[in-house]
C-alpha positions as CSV (number, residue, x, y, z in Angstrom):
1,X,-0.1,0.0,0.1
2,X,1.4,3.4,-0.9
3,X,1.6,6.4,1.5
4,X,-1.6,8.0,0.4
5,X,-3.3,4.8,1.0
6,X,-2.1,4.5,4.5
7,X,-2.9,8.1,5.4
8,X,-6.5,7.4,4.1
9,X,-6.8,4.4,6.4
10,X,-5.8,6.7,9.3
11,X,-8.3,9.4,8.2
12,X,-5.4,11.6,7.0
13,X,-4.7,13.3,3.8
14,X,-1.1,13.4,2.5
15,X,0.4,15.3,-0.3
16,X,3.7,14.2,-1.4
17,X,6.1,16.0,-3.8
18,X,9.7,16.7,-4.7
19,X,11.4,20.1,-4.4
20,X,14.8,21.9,-3.9
21,X,15.1,22.1,-0.1
22,X,17.0,25.4,-0.5
23,X,14.3,27.1,-2.4
24,X,10.8,25.5,-1.9
25,X,8.0,26.4,-4.3
26,X,5.3,26.7,-1.6
27,X,3.7,29.8,-0.1
28,X,4.6,30.9,3.3
29,X,3.1,29.2,6.4
30,X,1.3,26.4,4.5
31,X,2.5,23.3,6.2
32,X,1.8,21.7,9.7
33,X,4.7,19.5,9.6
34,X,7.8,18.9,7.8
35,X,9.5,15.4,8.1
36,X,13.3,15.3,6.9
37,X,15.0,11.9,7.1
38,X,18.8,11.7,6.2
39,X,18.2,14.5,3.7
40,X,19.6,17.7,5.4
41,X,23.1,16.5,5.5
42,X,22.8,16.0,1.6
43,X,21.8,19.6,0.9
44,X,24.7,21.8,0.1
45,X,23.3,24.9,2.0
46,X,21.7,23.4,5.1
47,X,21.1,27.0,6.7
48,X,19.0,27.8,3.4
49,X,17.0,24.7,3.7
50,X,16.4,25.2,7.5
51,X,15.3,28.8,6.6
52,X,13.0,27.6,3.9
53,X,11.6,24.9,6.2
54,X,10.8,27.7,8.8
55,X,9.2,29.9,6.1
56,X,6.7,27.3,4.9
57,X,5.7,25.9,8.3
58,X,2.7,27.5,10.0
59,X,3.3,29.1,13.6
60,X,3.4,26.1,15.9
61,X,4.4,23.9,13.0
62,X,6.7,20.9,13.7
63,X,9.9,19.8,12.2
64,X,10.8,16.3,12.5
65,X,14.4,15.6,11.6
66,X,16.8,12.6,11.4
67,X,20.3,13.0,10.2
68,X,24.0,12.2,10.4
69,X,25.6,14.7,12.8
70,X,29.1,15.3,14.3
71,X,29.4,12.8,17.2
72,X,29.9,14.1,20.7
73,X,32.7,11.5,21.1
74,X,36.1,13.0,19.9
75,X,37.5,9.8,18.4
76,X,34.2,9.1,16.5
77,X,34.2,12.7,15.3
78,X,37.7,12.7,14.0
79,X,36.9,9.5,12.0
80,X,33.8,11.1,10.7
81,X,35.9,14.1,9.6
82,X,38.3,11.7,7.6
83,X,35.4,9.8,6.1
84,X,33.5,13.0,5.2
85,X,36.0,14.3,2.7
86,X,35.2,11.1,0.5
87,X,31.5,11.2,1.3
88,X,31.0,14.7,0.3
89,X,33.0,14.3,-3.0
90,X,31.2,10.9,-3.8
91,X,27.7,11.4,-2.5
92,X,27.4,15.1,-1.3
93,X,26.9,13.6,2.3
94,X,28.0,15.8,5.1
95,X,28.7,13.6,8.2
96,X,29.6,16.3,10.7
97,X,26.9,19.0,10.6
98,X,25.4,20.4,13.8
99,X,21.7,21.0,13.1
100,X,20.6,22.1,16.6
101,X,22.4,25.7,16.5
102,X,21.0,26.1,12.8
103,X,17.6,25.4,13.9
104,X,17.7,27.7,17.0
105,X,19.1,30.5,14.8
106,X,16.2,30.1,12.3
107,X,13.7,30.5,14.8
108,X,12.9,26.9,16.0
109,X,12.3,25.6,19.5
110,X,14.0,22.3,20.1
111,X,11.7,20.2,22.1
112,X,13.5,16.8,22.0
113,X,16.7,15.6,20.7
114,X,18.0,12.0,20.8
115,X,21.4,10.6,19.8
116,X,22.3,7.1,18.8
117,X,24.9,4.9,17.1
118,X,27.8,6.6,19.1
119,X,26.2,10.0,18.6
120,X,26.5,10.1,14.8
121,X,22.6,9.7,14.3
122,X,20.4,12.4,15.8
123,X,16.6,12.7,16.0
124,X,15.2,16.1,16.6
125,X,11.6,17.4,17.2
126,X,11.5,21.2,16.8
127,X,8.6,23.7,16.8
128,X,8.4,27.0,14.9
129,X,7.7,30.0,17.0
130,X,6.7,28.4,20.3
131,X,8.4,28.6,23.6
132,X,8.6,25.2,25.3
133,X,10.5,23.0,27.4
134,X,13.8,21.6,25.8
135,X,15.1,18.3,26.8
136,X,18.1,16.6,25.5
137,X,18.8,12.8,25.7
138,X,21.9,11.2,24.5
């Protein structure tokens, strides 16, 4: 069953599309939620993409993000930096980005962040324009 069929079973509507994350072809404040899985690290200008996400989300809209990030363990982070040279050249895959400061500077409030896999995978839930509790787990 496709995503539209699963959404209908749940009583939801889903509109799927493809676009350049650095220049989204959507009106301001037109989405409730943006889900980005393993995509932000492949976009050349992550700050532009986060800014565009902020623009198209409604106030109180949610960003759910999963991606490769710089590990908080120094030996792992050093290895990531070595691997990143080849990963960026071959697959445009940045391994050592730090999305939390980018999200906060764009106007998101981080509600939850969870790291796994020696700190190289991070799951983030952030909200546009709402002050809320922030809790971090690693």
